[in-house]
C-alpha positions as CSV (number, residue, x, y, z in Angstrom):
1,M,25.9,94.4,140.3
2,S,29.3,93.0,141.2
3,V,30.3,89.5,140.1
4,T,32.5,87.5,142.4
5,L,34.8,85.1,140.7
6,P,35.5,81.8,142.3
7,Q,38.9,81.7,143.9
8,R,41.1,78.6,143.8
9,P,42.3,77.2,147.1
10,A,45.8,78.1,148.2
11,R,46.9,74.5,148.0
12,Q,45.9,74.3,144.3
13,L,47.9,77.5,143.6
14,R,51.0,76.0,145.2
15,L,50.6,72.8,143.2
16,G,50.1,74.8,140.0
17,R,53.3,76.8,140.6
18,S,55.3,73.7,141.5
19,Q,54.2,71.9,138.3
20,R,55.6,74.6,136.0
21,K,58.8,73.6,134.3
22,A,61.9,75.7,135.0
23,P,63.7,77.0,131.9
24,V,66.3,74.6,130.6
25,P,69.7,76.3,130.6
26,A,71.6,76.2,127.3
27,P,74.5,73.8,127.1
28,R,77.8,75.4,128.2
29,K,79.6,74.1,125.0
30,W,77.0,75.9,122.8
31,L,77.5,79.2,124.6
32,T,81.3,78.8,124.2
33,W,81.0,78.1,120.5
34,R,78.7,81.1,119.9
35,R,81.2,83.3,121.7
36,W,84.2,82.2,119.7
37,T,82.5,81.8,116.3
38,P,83.0,85.4,115.1
39,Y,86.7,85.2,116.0
40,L,87.1,81.9,114.2
41,L,85.5,83.3,111.1
42,I,87.9,86.2,110.8
43,L,90.9,84.2,111.8
44,P,91.8,83.2,108.1
45,A,91.7,86.8,107.0
46,I,93.9,87.9,109.9
47,V,96.4,85.2,109.2
48,L,96.6,86.1,105.5
49,E,96.9,89.8,106.3
50,L,99.8,89.0,108.6
51,L,101.5,86.8,106.0
52,I,100.9,89.0,103.0
53,H,101.2,92.6,104.4
54,V,102.2,93.0,108.0
55,I,105.2,90.6,108.2
56,P,106.7,91.7,104.9
57,M,106.3,95.3,105.9
58,V,108.0,94.7,109.2
59,V,110.9,92.9,107.5
60,G,111.2,95.7,105.0
61,I,111.4,98.3,107.7
62,W,114.1,96.2,109.5
63,M,116.1,95.8,106.2
64,S,116.1,99.6,105.9
65,F,118.3,99.9,109.0
66,V,121.0,97.4,107.9
67,E,123.6,97.3,105.2
68,L,122.0,94.4,103.3
69,T,124.0,94.1,100.1
70,Q,125.0,91.2,97.9
71,F,127.7,90.2,100.4
72,F,125.1,89.3,103.0
73,I,122.3,87.7,101.0
74,A,123.2,84.2,102.2
75,N,123.0,85.3,105.8
76,W,120.9,88.3,106.6
77,G,121.7,88.2,110.3
78,E,125.3,89.1,109.7
79,A,124.5,92.3,107.8
80,P,125.9,95.2,109.8
81,F,123.6,97.7,111.5
82,A,123.4,101.0,109.5
83,G,121.0,103.0,111.6
84,L,119.7,105.9,109.6
85,G,122.6,105.6,107.1
86,N,120.4,104.3,104.3
87,Y,117.9,107.2,104.8
88,R,120.7,109.7,104.8
89,V,122.0,108.4,101.5
90,A,118.5,108.4,100.0
91,L,117.7,112.0,101.2
92,D,121.1,113.4,100.3
93,F,119.9,115.3,97.3
94,S,123.4,116.7,96.6
95,G,124.6,113.2,96.0
96,A,124.0,111.1,92.9
97,L,121.6,108.6,94.5
98,G,119.6,111.3,96.3
99,E,119.4,113.4,93.1
100,Q,118.1,110.4,91.1
101,L,115.5,109.6,93.8
102,L,114.3,113.2,93.8
103,R,114.0,113.3,90.1
104,S,112.1,110.0,90.0
105,F,109.8,111.4,92.8
106,G,109.0,114.5,90.8
107,L,108.4,112.4,87.6
108,T,106.1,110.1,89.5
109,L,104.2,113.0,91.0
110,G,103.6,114.6,87.6
111,F,102.7,111.2,86.1
112,T,100.2,110.5,88.9
113,L,98.5,113.9,88.7
114,L,98.2,113.6,84.9
115,V,96.9,110.0,84.9
116,V,94.4,110.7,87.8
117,G,93.1,113.9,86.2
118,I,92.6,112.4,82.7
119,S,91.1,109.1,84.1
120,F,88.7,111.0,86.3
121,A,87.7,113.3,83.5
122,F,87.1,110.4,81.1
123,G,85.2,108.4,83.6
124,M,82.9,111.3,84.7
125,S,82.3,112.3,81.1
126,A,81.4,108.8,80.0
127,A,79.1,108.3,83.1
128,L,77.3,111.6,82.4
129,A,76.9,110.7,78.7
130,L,75.4,107.3,79.5
131,Q,72.9,108.9,82.0
132,R,71.2,110.6,79.1
133,F,71.8,107.7,76.6
134,G,68.8,105.6,75.6
135,R,69.1,102.5,73.5
136,G,72.4,100.6,73.7
137,R,73.4,101.8,77.2
138,G,74.2,98.3,78.5
139,L,76.4,97.5,75.5
140,L,78.4,100.7,76.0
141,R,78.8,100.0,79.7
142,T,80.2,96.6,78.9
143,L,82.7,98.0,76.3
144,F,83.9,100.7,78.7
145,L,84.6,98.2,81.4
146,V,86.6,95.8,79.2
147,P,90.0,97.4,80.1
148,Y,89.2,97.1,83.8
149,A,88.1,93.4,83.5
150,L,91.0,92.4,81.3
151,P,94.0,91.0,83.2
152,A,96.6,93.7,83.7
153,Y,99.6,91.9,82.2
154,A,97.6,90.8,79.2
155,G,96.5,94.4,78.5
156,I,100.0,95.8,78.9
157,V,101.6,93.2,76.7
158,T,99.0,94.0,74.0
159,W,99.9,97.7,74.3
160,K,103.6,96.8,74.0
161,F,102.9,95.2,70.6
162,V,100.8,98.1,69.6
163,L,103.5,100.7,70.5
164,Q,106.4,98.9,68.8
165,R,108.3,100.8,66.2
166,D,108.5,98.0,63.6
167,N,105.1,96.5,62.7
168,G,103.4,98.2,65.6
169,L,99.7,98.9,65.1
170,L,100.0,102.6,66.1
171,N,102.8,103.3,63.6
172,E,101.0,101.4,60.9
173,L,97.9,103.4,61.5
174,L,99.7,106.8,61.6
175,T,101.6,105.9,58.4
176,A,98.4,104.8,56.6
177,L,96.8,108.1,57.5
178,H,99.9,110.0,56.3
179,I,100.3,111.6,59.7
180,T,103.9,110.5,60.1
181,G,106.3,109.5,57.4
182,E,108.6,107.3,59.4
183,P,107.9,104.9,62.3
184,T,108.2,106.6,65.7
185,F,110.0,105.1,68.7
186,W,107.2,105.0,71.3
187,L,109.0,103.0,74.0
188,I,112.3,104.9,74.2
189,G,113.2,108.5,74.7
190,N,110.7,111.2,75.7
191,N,107.9,109.3,74.0
192,A,108.2,106.6,76.6
193,F,106.5,108.9,79.1
194,V,103.6,109.6,76.7
195,S,103.2,105.8,76.2
196,L,103.2,105.2,79.9
197,V,100.5,107.8,80.5
198,I,98.3,106.4,77.7
199,V,98.5,102.8,78.9
200,S,97.9,103.9,82.5
201,V,94.9,106.0,81.6
202,W,93.5,103.1,79.6
203,Q,93.7,100.9,82.7
204,Q,92.5,103.4,85.3
205,W,89.6,105.3,83.7
206,P,87.1,102.4,83.6
207,F,87.3,102.2,87.4
208,A,86.5,106.0,87.6
209,F,83.7,105.4,85.2
210,L,82.3,102.5,87.2
211,M,82.4,104.5,90.5
212,T,80.9,107.7,89.1
213,M,78.2,105.8,87.3
214,A,77.3,104.0,90.5
215,G,77.2,107.3,92.4
216,M,74.9,108.9,89.9
217,Q,72.4,106.1,90.3
218,V,71.6,107.2,93.9
219,I,70.8,110.8,93.0
220,P,67.0,111.2,92.9
221,E,65.5,112.1,89.5
222,D,63.1,114.5,91.2
223,V,66.0,116.8,92.0
224,Y,66.8,117.2,88.4
225,E,63.2,117.8,87.5
226,A,62.7,120.4,90.2
227,S,65.9,122.2,89.1
228,A,64.7,122.2,85.4
229,I,61.4,123.7,86.5
230,D,63.4,126.4,88.3
231,G,65.3,127.2,85.1
232,A,68.6,125.4,85.7
233,G,70.5,124.4,82.6
234,T,72.4,121.2,81.9
235,W,75.7,122.6,83.1
236,Q,74.2,124.0,86.2
237,Q,72.6,120.6,87.0
238,I,76.0,118.9,86.5
239,R,77.9,121.5,88.6
240,Y,75.5,121.9,91.5
241,I,73.6,118.7,91.7
242,T,75.7,115.9,90.2
243,L,79.1,117.0,91.3
244,G,77.7,118.6,94.5
245,M,75.9,115.4,95.7
246,M,78.8,113.2,94.6
247,R,81.5,115.2,96.3
248,P,82.3,112.7,99.1
249,M,82.4,109.8,96.7
250,N,84.6,111.7,94.2
251,A,87.0,112.7,97.0
252,T,87.4,109.0,98.0
253,L,87.8,108.0,94.3
254,L,90.5,110.6,93.7
255,L,92.4,109.4,96.8
256,L,92.3,105.8,95.7
257,L,93.4,106.6,92.1
258,F,96.3,108.7,93.5
259,L,97.5,106.0,95.8
260,W,97.2,103.3,93.2
261,T,98.8,105.3,90.4
262,F,101.7,106.7,92.5
263,R,102.9,103.1,93.4
264,E,102.3,101.8,89.9
265,F,105.0,99.1,89.0
266,N,103.4,96.6,86.6
267,T,102.9,99.0,83.7
268,P,106.4,100.4,83.4
269,F,108.0,97.1,84.2
270,V,106.1,95.2,81.5
271,L,106.4,98.0,78.9
272,F,110.1,98.8,79.3
273,G,111.6,95.9,81.3
274,A,113.9,96.2,84.3
275,T,115.7,99.3,83.0
276,P,113.1,101.9,81.7
277,P,114.1,105.0,79.9
278,E,114.9,108.1,82.0
279,S,111.6,109.7,81.1
280,A,109.6,106.7,82.5
281,N,111.8,105.9,85.5
282,L,109.1,106.1,88.1
283,M,109.9,105.9,91.8
284,T,108.9,102.2,92.0
285,M,111.2,101.3,89.2
286,H,114.0,103.3,90.8
287,I,113.5,101.3,94.0
288,Y,113.5,98.1,92.1
289,N,116.8,99.0,90.4
290,S,118.4,99.9,93.7
291,S,117.3,96.6,95.2
292,F,117.6,94.0,92.5
293,I,120.0,95.5,89.9
294,T,122.6,97.0,92.2
295,W,121.8,94.5,95.0
296,N,121.6,97.1,97.7
297,F,118.5,95.9,99.5
298,G,119.0,98.1,102.5
299,L,118.9,101.3,100.4
300,G,116.0,100.0,98.4
301,S,114.1,99.2,101.6
302,A,114.8,102.7,102.9
303,M,113.3,104.2,99.7
304,S,110.3,101.9,100.0
305,V,109.7,103.1,103.6
306,L,109.9,106.7,102.4
307,L,107.4,106.0,99.7
308,M,105.1,104.4,102.3
309,L,105.4,107.4,104.6
310,F,104.6,109.8,101.8
311,L,101.5,107.9,100.9
312,I,100.4,107.8,104.5
313,L,101.0,111.5,104.7
314,V,98.8,112.1,101.6
315,A,96.0,109.9,103.1
316,G,96.3,111.7,106.5
317,L,96.0,115.1,104.8
318,W,93.1,113.9,102.8
319,A,91.3,112.7,106.0
320,L,91.9,116.0,107.7
321,W,90.6,117.9,104.7
322,N,87.6,115.7,104.4
323,R,86.7,116.0,108.1
324,K,86.9,119.8,107.8
325,V,84.7,119.9,104.7
326,N,82.1,117.7,106.4
327,R,82.1,119.8,109.5
328,D,81.7,123.0,107.6
329,A,78.9,121.4,105.6
């Protein structure tokens, strides 16, 4: 049996439709504010980036093309245009300045590889040890991160007192243990390079420890348990599971450590002053001496640009290698 529903008259339908309220459009000012809010929020960051990085970088590149010496410090605009002259002097390895730059570059490259390798090894070893550590893990993590949390200048100044020849803590300890008979000069001569590496590793390895420890936290424990059931030993788990699954993060970590260490300036400057020993004359210190000791800002700027281009080249090669590895994987 079919049921017929009562139908409303057409007049009532027209009245019902006409009584419905039309949607109220949003105020035009509110729409404009919502559109510009994201740009207003990032505006302070853009302004600071321009003031701190972009504008000084552009000025430094301009300075590398002029003969800006002590005779034109009062009026930069009168400095004569040098073109690529400063770059030719810096890259003329047969000349004295070019030879010194090449020597400082090689020294900086060796210093960087040594510091990055030791820091990464220490950080990874400490992270692996704490993964299997039971009671007291939180205390050890805090102690390991103290060098990273300590202000850089405070830590370096402390190391400077430790490494002093007279009344230095290191010499006092070595003498008390009868390892050395006379105090050693740690801040001059060839020992200056050893001291620079020690202080730099002390500063860098907590960051490597922090990053590797964070990366290990995301590896599922089930993977280790399954590999143990299949007969994998500790070294095999570390090699194929830990290092294998952390390969992208470790590659980024090594790149950051390389870039930070290669342009290191605070550590040698605080340890040795404006004129470091020859064995610790890193490229940044060589650029500083060329700019602020000999007052040749044009040449120093050219060296700075070359340093920037080298680091950009390293980052670019790393990006190409990383893309190839990810594509093959």
